[in-house]
C-alpha positions as CSV (number, residue, x, y, z in Angstrom):
1,M,-3.2,-42.2,-81.0
2,D,0.5,-43.2,-80.8
3,R,1.7,-45.9,-78.4
4,T,2.7,-43.3,-75.4
5,E,-0.9,-41.9,-76.1
6,R,-2.8,-45.6,-75.2
7,L,-0.4,-45.7,-72.2
8,L,-1.8,-42.4,-70.5
9,A,-5.5,-43.3,-72.1
10,A,-5.4,-46.4,-70.4
11,L,-3.6,-45.5,-66.9
12,T,-5.8,-42.4,-66.5
13,E,-9.4,-44.3,-67.7
14,A,-8.2,-46.9,-64.9
15,H,-9.9,-46.0,-61.4
16,G,-7.5,-46.2,-58.0
17,A,-8.7,-44.4,-55.4
18,P,-6.3,-44.3,-52.4
19,G,-6.6,-48.1,-51.1
20,N,-8.2,-49.4,-54.5
21,E,-5.3,-49.2,-57.2
22,S,-5.8,-53.0,-58.4
23,A,-7.1,-51.6,-62.0
24,V,-3.8,-49.4,-61.7
25,R,-1.7,-51.8,-60.7
26,R,-3.0,-54.4,-63.6
27,V,-2.1,-51.8,-66.2
28,M,1.3,-51.1,-65.2
29,A,2.3,-55.0,-65.0
30,E,1.0,-55.1,-68.5
31,H,3.1,-52.7,-69.6
32,M,5.9,-53.3,-68.0
33,P,9.1,-55.7,-69.6
34,S,9.3,-59.2,-69.8
35,H,12.4,-59.5,-69.0
36,A,11.4,-57.4,-65.8
37,E,11.1,-59.1,-62.6
38,L,7.4,-58.4,-60.9
39,S,6.1,-58.4,-57.2
40,S,4.3,-56.3,-54.5
41,D,4.9,-55.6,-50.6
42,K,2.3,-56.0,-48.9
43,L,0.1,-53.0,-49.0
44,G,-0.3,-53.0,-52.7
45,S,2.6,-51.3,-54.3
46,L,4.2,-52.8,-57.3
47,I,7.6,-53.2,-57.9
48,A,9.6,-53.9,-61.2
49,K,12.9,-55.3,-61.1
50,V,15.3,-55.2,-64.0
51,A,18.8,-56.4,-62.8
52,G,21.5,-54.8,-64.9
53,R,25.5,-55.5,-64.9
54,S,25.8,-55.2,-61.2
55,E,23.8,-56.1,-58.1
56,S,24.3,-52.9,-56.5
57,P,23.7,-49.7,-56.4
58,R,19.6,-50.4,-56.2
59,V,18.2,-47.5,-57.8
60,L,14.4,-46.8,-57.5
61,V,12.6,-44.8,-59.9
62,G,8.9,-44.0,-58.7
63,A,5.1,-43.4,-59.1
64,H,2.3,-43.1,-57.2
65,M,-1.0,-44.9,-59.1
66,D,-3.4,-43.4,-56.6
67,E,-5.6,-40.4,-57.5
68,V,-7.7,-37.7,-55.4
69,A,-10.8,-39.8,-54.4
70,W,-13.5,-40.0,-51.6
71,I,-15.4,-42.9,-49.6
72,V,-18.8,-42.9,-48.8
73,R,-19.2,-42.2,-45.4
74,E,-23.3,-41.7,-44.8
75,I,-26.7,-42.6,-46.7
76,T,-29.2,-39.9,-46.1
77,K,-33.1,-41.6,-45.9
78,D,-33.6,-39.7,-49.2
79,G,-30.9,-41.4,-51.1
80,F,-28.1,-38.8,-51.2
81,L,-24.5,-40.2,-50.6
82,K,-22.0,-38.1,-48.3
83,V,-18.9,-38.6,-48.5
84,Y,-15.4,-38.0,-46.8
85,P,-12.6,-36.5,-49.4
86,L,-9.1,-38.9,-49.8
87,G,-6.7,-36.4,-51.1
88,G,-7.0,-32.7,-51.3
89,W,-9.8,-31.1,-52.8
90,W,-11.2,-27.7,-53.2
91,G,-15.1,-27.9,-52.8
92,H,-15.8,-25.5,-55.9
93,V,-14.4,-27.6,-58.3
94,M,-16.4,-30.8,-57.4
95,L,-19.9,-29.1,-58.1
96,S,-22.0,-30.9,-60.9
97,Q,-18.7,-33.3,-61.8
98,R,-19.9,-36.9,-62.4
99,V,-18.8,-39.9,-60.6
100,V,-18.2,-43.3,-60.2
101,V,-19.5,-45.4,-57.0
102,H,-17.8,-48.2,-56.7
103,G,-20.3,-50.4,-55.4
104,D,-21.2,-54.3,-54.8
105,K,-23.2,-54.8,-58.0
106,G,-20.4,-53.0,-60.1
107,P,-19.9,-49.0,-60.9
108,V,-22.5,-46.8,-60.2
109,V,-22.4,-42.8,-62.2
110,G,-23.6,-40.4,-60.3
111,V,-23.4,-36.1,-59.9
112,F,-22.3,-33.7,-57.6
113,G,-25.4,-31.7,-56.7
114,S,-25.3,-28.1,-56.1
115,T,-28.4,-25.3,-55.7
116,P,-29.3,-23.3,-58.8
117,P,-27.7,-20.0,-58.4
118,H,-31.6,-18.5,-58.4
119,L,-32.4,-20.4,-55.0
120,L,-28.6,-18.6,-53.2
121,P,-28.6,-15.7,-51.4
122,D,-25.7,-13.5,-51.7
123,E,-24.3,-14.7,-48.8
124,E,-23.8,-17.8,-49.7
125,R,-22.6,-17.5,-53.2
126,K,-19.5,-15.8,-51.5
127,K,-18.9,-19.0,-49.1
128,V,-15.8,-21.6,-50.1
129,I,-17.5,-24.9,-50.0
130,A,-16.7,-27.4,-47.9
131,P,-15.6,-30.9,-49.7
132,R,-17.2,-33.2,-46.8
133,D,-20.7,-30.7,-47.2
134,I,-21.6,-31.6,-50.6
135,Y,-23.8,-34.9,-51.5
136,I,-23.7,-37.2,-54.2
137,D,-26.9,-37.8,-56.3
138,V,-27.1,-41.3,-57.9
139,G,-30.2,-41.1,-58.6
140,A,-32.3,-40.5,-55.1
141,A,-36.0,-40.5,-55.6
142,E,-38.6,-41.7,-53.7
143,G,-39.4,-45.4,-53.1
144,F,-35.7,-45.7,-54.4
145,D,-34.1,-47.8,-51.9
146,V,-29.9,-47.1,-53.0
147,A,-28.1,-49.1,-50.6
148,R,-30.2,-52.2,-51.5
149,K,-30.8,-51.5,-55.8
150,L,-27.6,-50.1,-56.5
151,G,-25.6,-52.1,-53.7
152,I,-23.8,-48.9,-52.3
153,R,-22.8,-48.9,-48.2
154,N,-20.1,-46.9,-46.2
155,G,-17.2,-47.6,-47.5
156,H,-17.6,-47.5,-50.8
157,Y,-15.0,-45.4,-53.3
158,V,-16.2,-43.0,-55.0
159,T,-13.7,-41.6,-58.3
160,P,-13.9,-38.6,-60.7
161,M,-15.3,-39.4,-64.3
162,A,-13.9,-38.5,-66.8
163,D,-12.1,-39.5,-70.6
164,F,-8.6,-39.5,-72.2
165,Q,-8.4,-35.9,-74.8
166,I,-6.0,-35.2,-77.6
167,M,-6.8,-31.2,-77.5
168,G,-7.1,-29.2,-80.3
169,N,-3.2,-28.5,-79.9
170,P,-2.3,-32.2,-80.5
171,Q,0.2,-31.4,-77.9
172,L,-1.5,-31.1,-74.5
173,Y,-3.7,-34.0,-73.6
174,L,-6.6,-33.6,-71.0
175,A,-7.5,-36.1,-68.9
176,K,-8.2,-37.2,-65.0
177,A,-5.5,-38.3,-62.9
178,F,-2.6,-37.0,-64.6
179,D,-1.3,-36.5,-60.6
180,N,0.0,-38.6,-60.9
181,R,0.0,-41.6,-63.9
182,V,1.5,-39.6,-66.2
183,A,4.1,-40.7,-64.3
184,C,2.9,-44.4,-63.6
185,A,3.1,-44.2,-67.5
186,L,7.0,-42.8,-67.6
187,V,7.8,-45.4,-65.0
188,C,6.9,-48.2,-67.9
189,D,8.2,-46.4,-70.7
190,L,11.7,-46.2,-68.8
191,M,11.5,-49.7,-67.4
192,Q,10.6,-50.4,-71.8
193,A,13.5,-48.7,-72.3
194,T,16.0,-49.8,-70.8
195,R,18.3,-53.2,-71.2
196,P,19.9,-55.0,-68.7
197,K,23.4,-54.5,-70.3
198,S,23.2,-51.6,-70.5
199,L,22.6,-50.8,-66.8
200,P,25.7,-50.6,-64.2
201,N,23.2,-51.2,-61.3
202,T,20.0,-52.8,-60.4
203,L,16.9,-51.0,-61.2
204,Y,13.7,-50.4,-59.7
205,G,10.5,-49.8,-61.1
206,L,7.8,-48.3,-58.2
207,G,3.7,-48.2,-58.5
208,S,3.2,-47.1,-54.9
209,V,-0.3,-46.9,-53.1
210,Q,-2.0,-44.5,-50.9
211,E,-0.2,-41.4,-51.9
212,E,-2.8,-39.0,-51.8
213,V,-3.5,-39.9,-47.7
214,G,0.1,-39.5,-46.4
215,L,2.7,-41.4,-48.7
216,R,1.7,-44.5,-46.9
217,G,3.2,-47.2,-49.6
218,A,6.4,-44.8,-50.3
219,G,7.2,-46.0,-46.8
220,T,6.9,-50.0,-47.2
221,S,8.2,-50.3,-50.7
222,A,11.0,-48.3,-49.8
223,W,11.4,-50.5,-47.3
224,A,11.5,-53.5,-49.3
225,V,13.3,-52.7,-52.2
226,D,15.8,-50.5,-49.6
227,P,17.2,-48.6,-52.7
228,D,20.9,-46.9,-53.1
229,V,19.4,-43.7,-54.7
230,A,15.9,-42.4,-55.7
231,L,14.2,-40.5,-58.3
232,I,11.0,-40.0,-57.4
233,V,8.5,-39.0,-60.7
234,D,5.6,-36.6,-59.7
235,V,3.6,-33.9,-61.7
236,G,4.4,-30.1,-61.0
237,I,1.8,-27.6,-60.6
238,A,1.7,-25.8,-63.9
239,R,1.7,-22.1,-62.8
240,D,0.5,-20.2,-66.6
241,T,-3.1,-19.9,-66.2
242,P,-4.8,-16.2,-65.5
243,G,-4.9,-15.9,-61.9
244,I,-2.0,-17.1,-60.4
245,K,0.5,-14.0,-59.7
246,E,3.6,-16.3,-58.5
247,P,6.2,-17.1,-61.5
248,G,6.8,-20.9,-61.9
249,E,6.4,-24.0,-63.7
250,K,4.7,-24.0,-67.7
251,L,3.1,-25.7,-70.2
252,G,5.9,-26.6,-72.6
253,G,8.9,-25.5,-69.8
254,G,10.0,-29.5,-70.1
255,V,11.1,-31.0,-66.8
256,A,9.9,-29.5,-62.9
257,I,13.0,-30.6,-60.7
258,D,12.2,-29.8,-57.2
259,I,14.5,-27.7,-55.0
260,F,12.4,-28.2,-51.6
261,D,9.0,-29.4,-50.7
262,A,6.8,-29.4,-47.5
263,G,8.6,-33.5,-47.7
264,M,11.8,-33.1,-48.7
265,I,15.2,-31.6,-49.5
266,P,16.6,-33.1,-51.9
267,N,20.1,-34.5,-51.9
268,G,22.3,-31.7,-53.0
269,N,24.7,-33.9,-54.9
270,L,22.1,-35.9,-56.7
271,L,20.4,-32.7,-58.1
272,Q,23.4,-31.3,-59.1
273,L,23.8,-34.3,-61.5
274,V,20.9,-34.1,-62.3
275,I,20.7,-30.4,-63.2
276,D,24.1,-31.2,-65.3
277,T,23.1,-33.7,-66.7
278,A,19.8,-32.0,-67.8
279,D,22.5,-28.8,-69.0
280,R,24.6,-31.4,-71.2
281,N,22.0,-33.3,-73.0
282,R,20.6,-30.2,-73.9
283,I,17.3,-31.0,-72.1
284,K,15.0,-28.1,-71.1
285,Y,13.9,-27.8,-67.6
286,H,13.1,-25.1,-64.7
287,L,13.4,-25.4,-61.4
288,S,10.7,-26.1,-59.3
289,S,9.1,-25.5,-54.6
290,M,6.0,-26.1,-53.3
291,E,5.5,-24.8,-49.8
292,R,2.7,-27.0,-49.4
293,G,2.4,-30.4,-50.4
294,A,4.9,-33.4,-50.8
295,T,5.4,-36.5,-52.9
296,D,6.3,-39.9,-52.0
297,A,10.4,-38.3,-52.0
298,G,9.1,-37.3,-48.7
299,R,9.0,-40.7,-47.0
300,V,11.8,-42.5,-49.3
301,H,14.5,-40.2,-48.5
302,I,13.6,-41.3,-44.3
303,S,13.8,-44.8,-45.3
304,R,15.8,-47.0,-42.9
305,A,19.5,-45.3,-43.1
306,G,17.9,-42.5,-45.9
307,V,18.3,-42.5,-49.5
308,P,19.7,-39.4,-51.8
309,T,16.3,-38.7,-53.3
310,V,15.0,-36.2,-55.7
311,S,12.0,-35.4,-57.1
312,L,10.8,-34.3,-61.2
313,G,8.5,-34.4,-63.7
314,P,6.4,-32.8,-66.2
315,A,3.8,-30.4,-64.7
316,A,0.1,-30.4,-65.4
317,R,-2.7,-27.4,-65.0
318,Y,-5.5,-28.1,-63.0
319,I,-4.5,-30.8,-60.9
320,H,-6.8,-32.4,-58.2
321,S,-9.5,-31.6,-60.4
322,H,-11.9,-34.0,-62.8
323,N,-9.4,-32.6,-65.8
324,S,-6.1,-31.8,-66.0
325,I,-3.9,-30.7,-69.2
326,L,-0.6,-32.4,-69.9
327,S,2.2,-31.4,-72.9
328,R,3.8,-33.9,-74.2
329,Y,6.6,-31.7,-74.8
330,D,7.2,-32.3,-70.9
331,Y,6.6,-35.8,-71.1
332,D,9.1,-36.7,-73.6
333,A,11.7,-34.4,-72.4
334,T,11.1,-35.8,-68.4
335,L,11.6,-39.3,-70.0
336,K,14.8,-38.5,-72.2
337,L,16.5,-37.2,-68.7
338,L,15.3,-40.2,-66.1
339,K,17.6,-42.5,-68.7
340,S,20.3,-40.4,-69.2
341,V,20.0,-39.9,-65.5
342,V,19.7,-43.9,-64.8
343,K,22.6,-44.8,-66.9
344,Q,25.5,-42.7,-64.4
345,L,24.3,-44.0,-61.3
346,D,27.2,-46.8,-60.9
347,A,28.8,-47.2,-57.5
348,A,31.2,-45.0,-57.6
349,T,28.9,-42.3,-58.4
350,V,26.1,-42.9,-56.1
351,A,28.4,-43.5,-53.1
352,G,29.7,-40.3,-54.0
353,L,25.8,-38.6,-53.1
354,T,26.7,-38.6,-49.4
355,D,29.2,-37.3,-47.5
356,R,31.4,-40.1,-45.5
357,P,33.5,-39.2,-42.3
358,T,37.2,-39.0,-42.9
359,K,39.8,-41.3,-40.8
360,R,40.3,-39.2,-37.7
361,V,43.6,-37.7,-37.4
362,S,44.9,-37.6,-33.9
363,A,46.1,-33.7,-32.5
364,R,48.8,-35.4,-30.5
365,R,52.3,-34.5,-32.0
366,P,53.9,-37.7,-33.3
367,A,57.2,-38.9,-31.1
368,V,59.9,-38.3,-33.0
369,K,62.5,-41.3,-33.1
370,T,66.2,-40.3,-32.1
371,K,69.1,-42.5,-33.0
372,R,70.8,-43.5,-29.6
373,P,74.6,-42.8,-30.4
374,A,77.1,-45.6,-30.0
375,R,78.0,-46.7,-27.0
376,K,82.0,-45.9,-26.7
377,G,84.2,-48.1,-26.3
378,R,86.9,-48.9,-23.9
379,T,90.5,-47.4,-24.9
380,R,93.5,-50.2,-23.6
381,R,96.4,-48.4,-21.9
């Protein structure tokens, strides 16, 4: 593995349910440059600051650290766990998948139970299974007290169990939580590659919390940083697999640049700057949209008096499941674009992203000054 692959492995194999992102935060902090000043807000978002040649503008490049997960809501009398989903899950991708329950006595391996097809009537096979109707088996058996023996109670977090793998096509990676650990890695790599003297601004790298349950950490961290402009990095949804009819992002397609989603319409001038930068540097990209769903940009762009914001990132297949696939080509293209855009965001450029009111011109006709004729002197007789 090269350095980027090791970083992706460390981030994706860390467990970080919404509200319990500390393991991911530690990995991000370890991979920030020594010249970055690290802090956090009171929800737990990580903020890394690299001061450039100018204190302003403040440029925020953000990614969320949490992954879709679950929380234990009930332990049945037989020892099976019922859970609430944290984030958007489709029940069918959960069945028979391994999970980790984060109990008081340490991690416990479990599996989502499923009924063998031999026992399913035809009408049951056609039903869509709701996530809250599925249970987790952590080794339930008669006479075995799951709560006492394993240290599990209501309120404990549950996360997918999956390792990072380089696929047979070495340009593709397989792992859990590429949504959005790939962006966490990009923020770390961007901060590592940025030298203070090369920055015409002050750069803030963000790892936010609780994005999957309502973009919560983005709101508090944006308030703390008070950015002048923001680039939010999140995965696109690859649509290059059988069964998806609408065109859109695909692996190897470069950077997915969002033109619209359910939470934000990007600043038009910033969007154009990103597109022009990609064209000028011959960075492959495609314009993306998402009618359902949003990113941290939805909360950042309405922070305080408003923040010019755009969202972009590499696409991934099978997000919000135990295993998703990412292209290294798309990762490298996104990193190159982020570097190029950040270096352009000086004070004049950022000021030009927003329309500013001009001085009001009065509609009244200005008074015309006329020259008073000189008084005639008296003539002597």
